[in-house]
N, CA, C and O of each residue as an XYZ file, in Angstrom:
956
protein
N      27.533     -7.303      6.990
C      27.020     -6.288      6.072
C      27.757     -4.972      6.317
O      27.986     -4.602      7.469
N      28.133     -4.259      5.252
C      28.819     -2.990      5.419
C      28.435     -2.029      4.300
O      27.745     -2.406      3.352
N      28.884     -0.795      4.418
C      28.583      0.201      3.388
C      29.847      0.716      2.705
O      29.876      1.842      2.209
N      30.892     -0.115      2.681
C      32.141      0.312      2.068
C      32.037      0.475      0.551
O      32.903      1.090     -0.072
N      30.974     -0.078     -0.039
C      30.792      0.073     -1.476
C      30.495      1.531     -1.853
O      30.495      1.879     -3.034
N      30.243      2.376     -0.857
C      30.005      3.800     -1.127
C      31.231      4.410     -1.794
O      31.103      5.314     -2.620
N      32.404      3.928     -1.447
C      33.629      4.441     -2.077
C      34.391      3.359     -2.839
O      35.366      3.664     -3.527
N      33.967      2.115     -2.729
C      34.633      1.022     -3.417
C      33.639      0.296     -4.313
O      32.444      0.589     -4.269
N      34.103     -0.632     -5.114
C      33.216     -1.408     -5.968
C      32.246     -2.209     -5.101
O      32.627     -2.633     -4.010
N      30.980     -2.436     -5.552
C      30.488     -2.209     -6.907
C      30.032     -0.796     -7.212
O      29.683     -0.495     -8.354
N      30.028      0.097     -6.188
C      29.591      1.447     -6.527
C      30.558      2.095     -7.508
O      30.143      2.596     -8.553
N      31.848      2.087     -7.176
C      32.832      2.765     -8.015
C      33.143      1.930     -9.244
O      34.077      1.128     -9.242
N      32.355      2.124    -10.293
C      32.526      1.346    -11.515
C      33.856      1.652    -12.187
O      34.559      0.745    -12.630
N      34.199      2.939    -12.260
C      35.406      3.349    -12.956
C      36.544      3.556    -11.964
O      36.339      4.002    -10.835
N      37.749      3.218    -12.420
C      38.919      3.395    -11.570
C      39.161      4.884    -11.338
O      38.988      5.699    -12.243
N      39.558      5.224    -10.127
C      39.826      6.611     -9.780
C      41.298      6.940     -9.979
O      42.174      6.115     -9.717
N      41.554      8.138    -10.438
C      42.928      8.591    -10.609
C      43.289      9.458     -9.406
O      42.944     10.638     -9.345
N      43.985      8.851     -8.460
C      44.368      9.583     -7.257
C      45.593     10.451     -7.547
O      46.536     10.000     -8.197
N      45.577     11.679     -7.071
C      46.666     12.625     -7.305
C      47.714     12.522     -6.201
O      47.412     12.729     -5.025
N      48.940     12.204     -6.589
C      50.031     12.141     -5.615
C      50.340     13.525     -5.068
O      50.784     13.669     -3.929
N      50.100     14.547     -5.895
C      50.343     15.920     -5.446
C      49.390     16.278     -4.309
O      49.798     16.868     -3.309
N      48.094     15.909     -4.475
C      47.119     16.194     -3.426
C      47.439     15.408     -2.167
O      47.289     15.922     -1.059
N      47.884     14.152     -2.326
C      48.291     13.351     -1.167
C      49.404     14.059     -0.396
O      49.387     14.110      0.834
N      50.382     14.608     -1.146
C      51.517     15.298     -0.530
C      51.054     16.563      0.193
O      51.509     16.862      1.297
N      50.139     17.302     -0.449
C      49.608     18.516      0.180
C      48.864     18.177      1.463
O      49.000     18.881      2.464
N      48.069     17.092      1.441
C      47.323     16.690      2.631
C      48.254     16.291      3.776
O      47.966     16.578      4.937
N      49.364     15.632      3.456
C      50.338     15.282      4.490
C      50.913     16.538      5.131
O      51.120     16.598      6.343
N      51.170     17.556      4.279
C      51.682     18.822      4.789
C      50.665     19.528      5.679
O      51.025     20.104      6.705
N      49.396     19.481      5.284
C      48.333     20.114      6.077
C      48.185     19.437      7.430
O      47.957     20.098      8.444
N      48.320     18.081      7.440
C      48.238     17.355      8.713
C      49.434     17.694      9.606
O      49.290     17.864     10.816
N      50.629     17.790      8.982
C      51.853     18.103      9.735
C      51.747     19.478     10.387
O      52.208     19.684     11.509
N      51.139     20.405      9.672
C      50.991     21.766     10.186
C      49.793     21.907     11.126
O      49.558     22.972     11.698
N      49.035     20.808     11.277
C      47.874     20.782     12.164
C      46.885     21.899     11.824
O      46.401     22.613     12.702
N      46.597     22.029     10.517
C      45.672     23.075     10.061
C      44.213     22.665     10.203
O      43.323     23.515     10.235
N      43.970     21.348     10.288
C      42.588     20.873     10.329
C      41.944     20.842      8.957
O      40.750     20.567      8.834
N      42.733     21.125      7.915
C      42.223     21.147      6.550
C      42.581     19.865      5.814
O      43.567     19.203      6.138
N      41.766     19.524      4.816
C      41.993     18.324      4.029
C      41.376     18.512      2.645
O      40.213     18.901      2.535
N      42.134     18.242      1.601
C      41.644     18.366      0.232
C      41.082     17.032     -0.214
O      41.778     16.018     -0.168
N      39.817     17.019     -0.651
C      39.179     15.782     -1.085
C      39.487     15.490     -2.542
O      39.578     16.396     -3.371
N      39.648     14.200     -2.839
C      39.823     13.765     -4.217
C      38.477     13.235     -4.697
O      38.168     12.052     -4.554
N      37.694     14.125     -5.262
C      36.325     13.814     -5.669
C      36.155     14.131     -7.142
O      36.371     15.270     -7.556
N      35.773     13.147     -7.938
C      35.535     13.358     -9.361
C      34.043     13.228     -9.630
O      33.548     12.136     -9.908
N      33.318     14.364     -9.546
C      31.872     14.313     -9.712
C      31.463     14.075    -11.162
O      30.307     13.748    -11.431
N      32.398     14.234    -12.098
C      32.075     13.921    -13.489
C      31.907     12.419    -13.668
O      31.252     11.965    -14.606
N      32.506     11.648    -12.757
C      32.377     10.194    -12.776
C      31.261      9.749    -11.839
O      30.423      8.923    -12.199
N      31.262     10.311    -10.628
C      30.337      9.852     -9.596
C      28.933     10.427     -9.730
O      27.963      9.760     -9.368
N      28.801     11.658    -10.246
C      27.513     12.343    -10.375
C      26.885     12.652     -9.023
O      25.743     13.108     -8.968
N      27.604     12.414     -7.939
C      27.150     12.763     -6.592
C      28.361     12.691     -5.668
O      29.433     12.245     -6.076
N      28.190     13.125     -4.443
C      29.307     13.163     -3.508
C      29.249     11.999     -2.521
O      28.222     11.332     -2.389
N      30.355     11.767     -1.838
C      30.402     10.726     -0.819
C      29.378     11.018      0.271
O      28.697     10.112      0.751
N      29.272     12.297      0.662
C      28.317     12.667      1.707
C      26.887     12.340      1.289
O      26.096     11.856      2.099
N      26.557     12.602      0.035
C      25.218     12.266     -0.450
C      24.985     10.761     -0.412
O      23.916     10.307     -0.002
N      25.966      9.996     -0.833
C      25.802      8.548     -0.865
C      25.624      7.971      0.537
O      24.884      7.005      0.729
N      26.307      8.569      1.518
C      26.115      8.131      2.905
C      24.670      8.387      3.328
O      24.044      7.538      3.963
N      24.142      9.562      2.973
C      22.743      9.867      3.296
C      21.800      8.906      2.593
O      20.856      8.408      3.207
N      22.041      8.637      1.311
C      21.206      7.700      0.555
C      21.189      6.332      1.239
O      20.141      5.712      1.418
N      22.382      5.891      1.613
C      22.517      4.560      2.218
C      21.625      4.431      3.456
O      20.854      3.480      3.578
N      21.738      5.385      4.361
C      21.006      5.275      5.624
C      19.505      5.461      5.431
O      18.715      4.827      6.131
N      19.099      6.312      4.504
C      17.670      6.540      4.311
C      16.982      5.343      3.664
O      15.900      4.948      4.097
N      17.592      4.762      2.640
C      16.954      3.598      2.013
C      17.060      2.380      2.937
O      16.152      1.550      2.980
N      18.159      2.278      3.669
C      18.293      1.176      4.624
C      17.211      1.269      5.703
O      16.715      0.245      6.173
N      16.848      2.481      6.093
C      15.845      2.660      7.157
C      14.462      2.200      6.704
O      13.742      1.572      7.480
N      14.073      2.503      5.445
C      12.727      2.095      5.013
C      12.634      0.578      4.876
O      11.563     -0.005      5.046
N      13.783     -0.065      4.561
C      13.797     -1.524      4.482
C      13.775     -2.127      5.888
O      13.044     -3.082      6.150
N      14.579     -1.563      6.783
C      14.660     -2.076      8.157
C      13.329     -1.972      8.885
O      12.996     -2.845      9.687
N      12.564     -0.919      8.618
C      11.292     -0.711      9.306
C      10.097     -1.195      8.490
O       8.947     -0.867      8.781
N      10.402     -1.986      7.459
C       9.353     -2.656      6.671
C       8.311     -1.701      6.100
O       7.116     -1.997      6.114
N       8.762     -0.566      5.602
C       7.844      0.353      4.929
C       7.414     -0.313      3.625
O       8.269     -0.661      2.811
N       6.121     -0.497      3.407
C       5.676     -1.203      2.201
C       5.857     -0.375      0.929
O       5.820      0.855      0.960
N       6.051     -1.071     -0.184
C       6.177     -0.391     -1.461
C       7.520     -0.634     -2.120
O       8.406     -1.273     -1.553
N       7.651     -0.110     -3.329
C       8.859     -0.314     -4.117
C       9.795      0.896     -4.038
O       9.465      1.914     -3.431
N      10.958      0.762     -4.660
C      11.959      1.827     -4.714
C      11.949      2.415     -6.124
O      12.045      1.678     -7.106
N      11.833      3.735     -6.226
C      11.833      4.346     -7.547
C      12.800      5.518     -7.608
O      13.114      6.144     -6.595
N      13.262      5.799     -8.814
C      14.096      6.977     -9.051
C      13.576      7.680    -10.290
O      13.381      7.054    -11.332
N      13.352      8.985    -10.176
C      12.890      9.800    -11.290
C      14.076     10.622    -11.786
O      14.436     11.643    -11.200
N      14.672     10.153    -12.877
C      15.877     10.773    -13.402
C      17.093     10.005    -12.943
O      17.648     10.293    -11.882
N      17.517      9.023    -13.734
C      18.580      8.107    -13.277
C      19.889      8.249    -14.029
O      20.929      7.834    -13.519
N      19.874      8.832    -15.246
C      21.056      8.957    -16.094
C      21.725      7.584    -16.234
O      21.059      6.635    -16.647
N      23.008      7.443    -15.910
C      23.689      6.163    -16.103
C      23.687      5.282    -14.849
O      24.367      4.257    -14.802
N      22.919      5.688    -13.837
C      22.724      4.799    -12.688
C      23.657      4.955    -11.520
O      23.784      4.028    -10.719
N      24.319      6.092    -11.383
C      25.287      6.234    -10.304
C      24.636      6.270     -8.916
O      25.288      5.940     -7.926
N      23.379      6.662     -8.833
C      22.636      6.560     -7.567
C      21.874      5.235     -7.517
O      21.813      4.577     -6.478
N      21.300      4.860     -8.649
C      20.479      3.650     -8.713
C      21.273      2.405     -8.330
O      20.730      1.494     -7.704
N      22.534      2.359     -8.694
C      23.377      1.214     -8.346
C      23.463      1.070     -6.822
O      23.390     -0.036     -6.286
N      23.620      2.200     -6.141
C      23.675      2.160     -4.682
C      22.347      1.675     -4.109
O      22.331      0.874     -3.175
N      21.235      2.153     -4.663
C      19.918      1.730     -4.161
C      19.735      0.220     -4.302
O      19.292     -0.451     -3.370
N      20.082     -0.306     -5.481
C      19.930     -1.741     -5.711
C      20.868     -2.544     -4.815
O      20.505     -3.616     -4.332
N      22.069     -2.026     -4.595
C      23.017     -2.721     -3.726
C      22.452     -2.867     -2.314
O      22.570     -3.932     -1.707
N      21.834     -1.799     -1.786
C      21.262     -1.859     -0.437
C      20.072     -2.816     -0.405
O      19.896     -3.554      0.564
N      19.260     -2.808     -1.456
C      18.123     -3.732     -1.537
C      18.612     -5.182     -1.449
O      18.099     -5.976     -0.661
N      19.612     -5.509     -2.269
C      20.117     -6.880     -2.304
C      20.890     -7.233     -1.036
O      20.825     -8.368     -0.563
N      21.610     -6.280     -0.495
C      22.383     -6.523      0.714
C      21.472     -6.879      1.888
O      21.849     -7.658      2.764
N      20.276     -6.305      1.895
C      19.309     -6.575      2.959
C      18.425     -7.784      2.664
O      17.596     -8.160      3.492
N      18.593     -8.391      1.496
C      17.756     -9.525      1.136
C      16.305     -9.123      0.965
O      15.404     -9.930      1.196
N      16.068     -7.873      0.560
C      14.704     -7.366      0.409
C      14.117     -7.787     -0.932
O      14.842     -7.989     -1.906
N      12.787     -7.916     -0.967
C      12.120     -8.255     -2.223
C      11.623     -7.002     -2.955
O      10.878     -7.103     -3.930
N      12.032     -5.843     -2.489
C      11.629     -4.612     -3.154
C      12.239     -4.537     -4.553
O      13.363     -4.986     -4.777
N      11.490     -3.969     -5.481
C      11.965     -3.822     -6.864
C      12.344     -2.372     -7.128
O      11.719     -1.444     -6.615
N      13.382     -2.199     -7.941
C      13.872     -0.867     -8.288
C      13.324     -0.450     -9.649
O      13.574     -1.115    -10.654
N      12.577      0.651     -9.681
C      11.995      1.189    -10.903
C      12.707      2.500    -11.253
O      12.786      3.410    -10.428
N      13.219      2.585    -12.472
C      13.920      3.784    -12.917
C      13.151      4.458    -14.050
O      12.758      3.811    -15.020
N      12.942      5.769    -13.912
C      12.210      6.549    -14.901
C      13.143      7.604    -15.500
O      13.752      8.391    -14.774
N      13.247      7.611    -16.814
C      14.108      8.593    -17.478
C      13.758      8.637    -18.966
O      13.313      7.644    -19.541
N      13.966      9.794    -19.573
C      13.765      9.901    -21.024
C      14.999      9.414    -21.761
O      14.937      9.059    -22.938
N      16.153      9.403    -21.035
C      17.454      9.040    -21.586
C      17.862      9.964    -22.725
O      18.710      9.621    -23.548
N      17.249     11.129    -22.756
C      17.668     12.168    -23.693
C      18.634     13.076    -22.958
O      18.295     13.621    -21.908
N      19.834     13.246    -23.497
C      20.854     14.047    -22.835
C      21.036     15.364    -23.576
O      21.394     15.364    -24.754
N      20.793     16.492    -22.899
C      20.905     17.789    -23.565
C      22.331     18.265    -23.774
O      22.543     19.304    -24.400
N      23.310     17.536    -23.268
C      24.703     17.912    -23.465
C      25.446     16.768    -24.148
O      24.917     15.667    -24.301
N      26.649     17.045    -24.544
C      27.431     16.055    -25.287
C      27.704     14.820    -24.439
O      28.264     14.912    -23.347
N      27.308     13.677    -24.951
C      27.544     12.409    -24.254
C      27.823     11.354    -25.299
O      27.022     11.148    -26.211
N      28.937     10.694    -25.175
C      29.324      9.678    -26.136
C      28.696      8.339    -25.744
O      28.916      7.839    -24.641
N      27.926      7.778    -26.642
C      27.320      6.483    -26.379
C      25.841      6.585    -26.060
O      25.245      7.662    -26.100
N      25.265      5.434    -25.742
C      23.846      5.320    -25.427
C      23.666      5.283    -23.916
O      24.164      4.372    -23.256
N      22.956      6.268    -23.360
C      22.824      6.390    -21.908
C      22.149      5.163    -21.305
O      22.613      4.632    -20.296
N      21.063      4.714    -21.915
C      20.333      3.568    -21.375
C      21.197      2.313    -21.376
O      21.177      1.547    -20.412
N      21.955      2.096    -22.448
C      22.812      0.911    -22.513
C      23.946      0.984    -21.511
O      24.346     -0.032    -20.944
N      24.469      2.192    -21.289
C      25.536      2.330    -20.292
C      24.987      2.068    -18.895
O      25.675      1.488    -18.056
N      23.748      2.494    -18.643
C      23.099      2.203    -17.369
C      23.041      0.696    -17.127
O      23.415      0.217    -16.057
N      22.573     -0.038    -18.121
C      22.463     -1.490    -17.991
C      23.838     -2.130    -17.808
O      23.993     -3.075    -17.035
N      24.826     -1.610    -18.522
C      26.182     -2.156    -18.419
C      26.761     -1.906    -17.033
O      27.453     -2.764    -16.485
N      26.484     -0.739    -16.466
C      26.977     -0.437    -15.122
C      26.399     -1.399    -14.084
O      27.104     -1.821    -13.167
N      25.118     -1.746    -14.226
C      24.509     -2.721    -13.315
C      25.146     -4.092    -13.507
O      25.386     -4.814    -12.539
N      25.419     -4.448    -14.764
C      26.048     -5.740    -15.047
C      27.439     -5.800    -14.430
O      27.800     -6.798    -13.806
N      28.221     -4.733    -14.602
C      29.582     -4.700    -14.056
C      29.568     -4.757    -12.530
O      30.489     -5.293    -11.915
N      28.517     -4.199    -11.923
C      28.408     -4.208    -10.467
C      27.887     -5.542     -9.944
O      27.861     -5.766     -8.734
N      27.470     -6.434    -10.852
C      26.956     -7.730    -10.435
C      25.600     -7.630     -9.765
O      25.276     -8.425     -8.883
N      24.803     -6.648    -10.186
C      23.494     -6.425     -9.569
C      22.362     -6.748    -10.536
O      22.549     -6.743    -11.752
N      21.190     -7.028     -9.983
C      20.003     -7.311    -10.779
C      19.634     -6.091    -11.605
O      19.711     -4.964    -11.115
N      19.236     -6.300    -12.849
C      18.843     -5.193    -13.708
C      17.559     -4.547    -13.189
O      16.641     -5.253    -12.770
N      17.481     -3.210    -13.211
C      16.288     -2.518    -12.726
C      15.148     -2.589    -13.746
O      15.349     -2.982    -14.895
N      13.964     -2.206    -13.309
C      12.818     -2.094    -14.213
C      12.850     -0.685    -14.788
O      12.705      0.293    -14.055
N      13.040     -0.582    -16.093
C      13.223      0.721    -16.731
C      11.935      1.204    -17.380
O      11.264      0.466    -18.102
N      11.607      2.463    -17.105
C      10.437      3.110    -17.698
C      10.965      4.277    -18.536
O      11.285      5.336    -17.997
N      11.052      4.083    -19.829
C      11.648      5.078    -20.713
C      10.580      5.995    -21.293
O       9.562      5.532    -21.810
N      10.822      7.294    -21.202
C       9.889      8.252    -21.771
C       9.805      9.520    -20.948
O      10.387      9.611    -19.867
N       9.087     10.486    -21.459
C       8.875     11.742    -20.751
C       8.001     11.492    -19.529
O       7.086     10.669    -19.575
N       8.281     12.199    -18.432
C       7.510     12.010    -17.202
C       6.016     12.236    -17.418
O       5.193     11.581    -16.777
N       5.664     13.141    -18.299
C       4.237     13.411    -18.516
C       3.529     12.214    -19.150
O       2.303     12.111    -19.108
N       4.318     11.314    -19.738
C       3.755     10.105    -20.339
C       3.835      8.887    -19.413
O       2.947      8.035    -19.419
N       4.895      8.814    -18.628
C       5.097      7.631    -17.777
C       4.546      7.793    -16.366
O       4.288      6.803    -15.680
N       4.363      9.039    -15.931
C       3.834      9.292    -14.586
C       2.419      9.844    -14.665
O       2.145     10.733    -15.471
N       1.515      9.324    -13.833
C       1.717      8.286    -12.816
C       1.415      6.875    -13.315
O       1.523      5.915    -12.551
N       1.037      6.736    -14.594
C       0.528      5.457    -15.116
C       1.447      4.263    -14.875
O       0.965      3.165    -14.597
N       2.768      4.459    -14.976
C       3.696      3.329    -14.874
C       4.309      3.173    -13.484
O       5.169      2.316    -13.277
N       3.873      3.990    -12.542
C       4.376      3.858    -11.171
C       3.815      2.604    -10.511
O       2.687      2.205    -10.802
N       4.588      1.981     -9.627
C       4.027      0.865     -8.850
C       2.943      1.399     -7.923
O       2.918      2.592     -7.621
N       2.059      0.536     -7.477
C       0.939      0.959     -6.640
C       1.396      1.552     -5.310
O       0.794      2.495     -4.797
N       2.477      0.981     -4.759
C       2.990      1.478     -3.489
C       4.442      1.892     -3.606
O       5.216      1.239     -4.304
N       4.825      2.972     -2.932
C       6.197      3.487     -2.985
C       6.737      3.618     -1.565
O       6.101      4.232     -0.708
N       7.915      3.040     -1.317
C       8.567      3.124     -0.010
C       9.705      4.143     -0.013
O      10.013      4.757      1.008
N      10.320      4.307     -1.181
C      11.490      5.181     -1.282
C      11.540      5.750     -2.693
O      11.373      5.022     -3.671
N      11.770      7.053     -2.790
C      11.876      7.679     -4.105
C      12.962      8.745     -4.091
O      13.076      9.529     -3.149
N      13.749      8.756     -5.149
C      14.780      9.779     -5.336
C      14.428     10.557     -6.598
O      14.276      9.969     -7.668
N      14.296     11.885     -6.477
C      13.945     12.715     -7.629
C      15.141     13.566     -8.020
O      15.607     14.401     -7.244
N      15.629     13.346     -9.225
C      16.768     14.100     -9.751
C      16.500     14.404    -11.225
O      17.071     13.779    -12.119
N      15.624     15.370    -11.455
C      15.257     15.685    -12.839
C      15.646     17.106    -13.220
O      15.029     17.715    -14.093
N      16.678     17.633    -12.557
C      17.141     18.978    -12.878
C      17.849     19.018    -14.210
O      18.538     18.070    -14.588
N      17.681     20.115    -14.920
C      18.324     20.236    -16.229
C      19.010     21.587    -16.401
O      19.502     21.903    -17.484
N      19.043     22.394    -15.321
C      19.751     23.661    -15.384
C      19.095     24.689    -16.279
O      19.726     25.686    -16.632
N      17.836     24.474    -16.659
C      17.142     25.397    -17.550
C      16.261     26.367    -16.792
O      16.576     26.750    -15.665
N      15.157     26.766    -17.408
C      14.230     27.705    -16.808
C      13.666     27.149    -15.499
O      13.170     26.023    -15.460
N      13.745     27.940    -14.431
C      13.338     27.436    -13.114
C      11.841     27.157    -13.036
O      11.411     26.290    -12.275
N      11.054     27.878    -13.810
C       9.613     27.663    -13.765
C       9.212     26.403    -14.540
O       8.259     25.714    -14.178
N       9.954     26.117    -15.608
C       9.714     24.869    -16.342
C      10.076     23.683    -15.457
O       9.374     22.672    -15.441
N      11.184     23.816    -14.717
C      11.597     22.751    -13.805
C      10.599     22.617    -12.660
O      10.286     21.505    -12.235
N      10.100     23.740    -12.162
C       9.079     23.715    -11.113
C       7.867     22.903    -11.555
O       7.328     22.107    -10.786
N       7.450     23.108    -12.781
C       6.270     22.399    -13.282
C       6.518     20.902    -13.400
O       5.622     20.100    -13.140
N       7.741     20.521    -13.795
C       8.092     19.097    -13.859
C       8.058     18.498    -12.461
O       7.524     17.407    -12.258
N       8.628     19.213    -11.500
C       8.641     18.733    -10.118
C       7.222     18.623     -9.557
O       6.915     17.671     -8.839
N       6.370     19.568     -9.872
C       4.988     19.503     -9.397
C       4.284     18.266     -9.941
O       3.510     17.622     -9.234
N       4.559     17.938    -11.208
C       3.969     16.733    -11.790
C       4.488     15.484    -11.069
O       3.741     14.535    -10.835
N       5.780     15.501    -10.723
C       6.356     14.366     -9.974
C       5.680     14.217     -8.615
O       5.295     13.114     -8.231
N       5.535     15.328     -7.885
C       4.897     15.277     -6.568
C       3.449     14.792     -6.671
O       3.016     13.941     -5.894
N       2.716     15.333     -7.625
C       1.310     14.948     -7.803
C       1.173     13.458     -8.118
O       0.173     12.827     -7.775
N       2.197     12.907     -8.780
C       2.157     11.501     -9.180
C       2.541     10.559     -8.047
O       1.893      9.531     -7.848
N       3.594     10.904     -7.300
C       4.126      9.971     -6.301
C       3.445     10.078     -4.943
O       3.283      9.071     -4.254
N       3.048     11.276     -4.550
C       2.562     11.493     -3.178
C       1.418     10.560     -2.775
O       1.460      9.981     -1.689
N       0.389     10.398     -3.629
C      -0.717      9.514     -3.231
C      -0.314      8.051     -3.083
O      -1.009      7.283     -2.419
N       0.815      7.654     -3.702
C       1.230      6.252     -3.667
C       2.292      5.970     -2.607
O       2.650      4.816     -2.370
N       2.790      7.024     -1.973
C       3.798      6.833     -0.935
C       3.151      6.295      0.338
O       2.148      6.826      0.814
N       3.744      5.232      0.878
C       3.236      4.643      2.117
C       3.604      5.527      3.307
O       4.468      6.398      3.203
N       2.948      5.293      4.419
C       3.303      6.009      5.646
C       4.765      5.702      5.984
O       5.174      4.541      5.965
N       5.536      6.717      6.286
C       6.971      6.640      6.606
C       7.859      6.428      5.380
O       9.066      6.232      5.522
N       7.279      6.464      4.183
C       8.091      6.399      2.968
C       8.965      7.647      2.890
O       8.599      8.707      3.397
N      10.130      7.506      2.244
C      11.099      8.602      2.152
C      11.212      9.092      0.715
O      11.242      8.299     -0.226
N      11.272     10.411      0.560
C      11.506     11.020     -0.748
C      12.700     11.961     -0.634
O      12.692     12.890      0.173
N      13.724     11.715     -1.447
C      14.911     12.563     -1.470
C      14.841     13.475     -2.693
O      14.540     13.029     -3.800
N      15.125     14.757     -2.475
C      15.070     15.738     -3.555
C      16.473     16.251     -3.862
O      17.077     16.951     -3.048
N      16.985     15.902     -5.030
C      18.273     16.421     -5.472
C      18.121     17.908     -5.807
O      17.106     18.325     -6.366
N      19.132     18.698     -5.462
C      19.203     20.126     -5.782
C      18.263     21.003     -4.962
O      18.051     22.165     -5.308
N      17.693     20.463     -3.873
C      16.882     21.313     -3.005
C      17.809     22.259     -2.262
O      18.741     21.826     -1.584
N      17.546     23.553     -2.393
C      18.414     24.551     -1.746
C      17.567     25.601     -1.050
O      16.699     26.224     -1.661
N      17.827     25.787      0.225
C      17.178     26.816      1.019
C      18.286     27.631      1.678
O      19.023     27.093      2.505
N      18.426     28.913      1.338
C      19.522     29.719      1.902
C      19.516     29.790      3.418
O      20.550     30.068      4.024
N      18.363     29.542      4.047
C      18.291     29.574      5.510
C      18.701     28.251      6.138
O      18.984     28.190      7.335
N      18.734     27.188      5.333
C      19.056     25.857      5.850
C      20.391     25.325      5.336
O      21.125     24.680      6.085
N      20.712     25.583      4.080
C      21.938     25.065      3.475
C      23.092     26.019      3.755
O      23.080     27.174      3.332
N      24.087     25.514      4.474
C      25.212     26.373      4.855
C      26.127     26.688      3.673
O      26.859     27.678      3.703
N      26.091     25.863      2.645
C      26.957     26.077      1.490
C      26.327     25.434      0.265
O      25.281     24.790      0.348
N      26.979     25.621     -0.861
C      26.460     25.036     -2.094
C      25.882     26.094     -3.013
O      25.806     27.271     -2.663
N      25.476     25.656     -4.194
C      24.943     26.547     -5.219
C      23.499     26.173     -5.514
O      23.157     24.993     -5.589
N      22.662     27.176     -5.680
C      21.251     26.940     -5.989
C      21.124     26.712     -7.492
O      20.695     27.597     -8.232
N      21.502     25.508     -7.934
C      21.583     25.227     -9.363
C      20.222     24.999    -10.009
O      20.041     25.286    -11.192
N      19.260     24.482     -9.236
C      17.921     24.210     -9.764
C      16.860     24.709     -8.780
O      16.266     23.913     -8.052
N      16.620     26.022     -8.757
C      15.666     26.594     -7.792
C      14.235     26.102     -7.963
O      13.411     26.278     -7.066
N      13.930     25.485     -9.107
C      12.586     24.965     -9.323
C      12.191     23.896     -8.324
O      11.001     23.677     -8.096
N      13.175     23.218     -7.715
C      12.885     22.161     -6.737
C      12.189     22.749     -5.510
O      11.135     22.262     -5.099
N      12.771     23.785     -4.931
C      12.167     24.402     -3.746
C      10.863     25.111     -4.107
O       9.910     25.082     -3.329
N      10.810     25.743     -5.273
C       9.581     26.405     -5.706
C       8.419     25.410     -5.722
O       7.324     25.707     -5.246
N       8.680     24.226     -6.277
C       7.635     23.210     -6.372
C       7.271     22.666     -4.999
O       6.092     22.480     -4.695
N       8.283     22.410     -4.164
C       8.000     21.872     -2.826
C       7.134     22.843     -2.027
O       6.162     22.436     -1.392
N       7.483     24.111     -2.061
C       6.738     25.111     -1.292
C       5.279     25.190     -1.733
O       4.391     25.415     -0.911
N       5.034     25.005     -3.018
C       3.667     25.061     -3.535
C       2.887     23.803     -3.151
O       1.793     23.884     -2.591
N       3.461     22.644     -3.459
C       2.723     21.393     -3.280
C       2.487     21.056     -1.806
O       1.426     20.545     -1.446
N       3.478     21.343     -0.951
C       3.376     20.923      0.447
C       2.907     22.054      1.378
O       2.995     21.935      2.600
N       2.419     23.127      0.800
C       1.953     24.257      1.600
C       0.865     23.847      2.580
O       0.838     24.326      3.714
N      -0.032     22.964      2.154
C      -1.145     22.545      3.013
C      -1.019     21.102      3.483
O      -2.013     20.465      3.834
N       0.221     20.586      3.486
C       0.458     19.192      3.890
C       1.346     19.137      5.122
O       2.078     20.089      5.395
N       1.293     18.031      5.878
C       2.019     17.960      7.149
C       3.516     17.686      7.019
O       4.264     17.893      7.975
N       3.959     17.229      5.860
C       5.372     16.860      5.718
C       6.289     18.083      5.789
O       5.969     19.153      5.273
N       7.428     17.895      6.438
C       8.431     18.943      6.551
C       9.713     18.506      5.849
O      10.087     17.334      5.882
N      10.366     19.455      5.225
C      11.602     19.150      4.505
C      12.790     19.184      5.469
O      12.835     20.009      6.382
N      13.745     18.286      5.258
C      14.966     18.226      6.071
C      16.158     18.374      5.130
O      16.410     17.505      4.295
N      16.887     19.478      5.268
C      18.058     19.706      4.436
C      19.193     18.780      4.875
O      19.385     18.541      6.067
N      19.940     18.264      3.899
C      21.030     17.330      4.175
C      22.352     17.895      3.666
O      22.394     18.542      2.620
N      23.417     17.653      4.399
C      24.736     18.089      3.955
C      25.224     17.165      2.844
O      25.239     15.944      3.002
N      25.620     17.754      1.726
C      26.096     16.949      0.609
C      27.361     17.502     -0.016
O      27.620     17.275     -1.198
N      28.164     18.233      0.773
C      29.378     18.881      0.273
C      28.999     19.873     -0.824
O      28.326     20.863     -0.536
N      29.408     19.643     -2.067
C      29.156     20.629     -3.126
C      27.758     20.527     -3.736
O      27.324     21.437     -4.442
N      27.060     19.437     -3.472
C      25.712     19.254     -4.022
C      24.670     19.351     -2.907
O      24.842     18.788     -1.825
N      23.597     20.069     -3.189
C      22.519     20.210     -2.206
C      21.470     19.121     -2.401
O      21.199     18.703     -3.527
N      20.889     18.671     -1.309
C      19.749     17.774     -1.376
C      19.032     17.788     -0.032
O      19.559     18.290      0.960
N      17.827     17.232     -0.013
C      17.007     17.219      1.197
C      16.029     16.056      1.083
O      15.948     15.403      0.042
N      15.284     15.799      2.166
C      14.298     14.716      2.099
C      13.110     15.045      2.986
O      13.185     15.897      3.871
N      12.005     14.342      2.723
C      10.863     14.377      3.625
C      10.369     12.956      3.818
O      10.584     12.087      2.974
N       9.710     12.736      4.935
C       9.143     11.419      5.230
C       7.624     11.546      5.247
O       7.080     12.455      5.874
N       6.946     10.643      4.565
C       5.490     10.723      4.438
C       4.819     10.519      5.804
O       5.121      9.568      6.525
N       3.928     11.411      6.130
C       3.209     11.342      7.400
C       2.001     10.414      7.275
O       1.265     10.225      8.243
């Protein structure tokens, strides 16, 4: 068993265009012993960074290894660039956990094609089992369509809009999932940014931290910031 799919197929659905110029620059940087290295990262394709995927891999692998009861869910999946990794780890471990994806599949920016169909096609190309899809607004699908028990959840419902509107969406997500999370279940929060914890990155969706601070003010769970290169994220483990 290995995690090389983090940078290779089936995770990498689309072929990468490696720059020979960047390769040449990196050779020069190594020759000069600068300690610097330019990464070839296309986030328009990946929708996340290699560092984030490494964190995802180990966190979901841990809940499976320690037999945390419940299913795997993602709130906000887009075309499945994170969900594919989650399903790959589930199948790689021979786990019977099911992957539930929640999304409205409404894209506020220009996108050619049908998001839901591309999601399904990406799973097919990766040779993975199709996920259980819950289509609709979170206020309609949560918590009614959630599985009874949750072992792992990834929340990525940022839209770059009003931070208070996003805060309210996140609060609804927390109110829905928290009671169903098993002891030691993991929840990863995309775009969580704390200037005292995150050494770099941009606070693109401040509603995430606003919601966490409100909902968990009187709860024992603590947030753990994770390094994700250009993208911020963090997680907590259910007590």
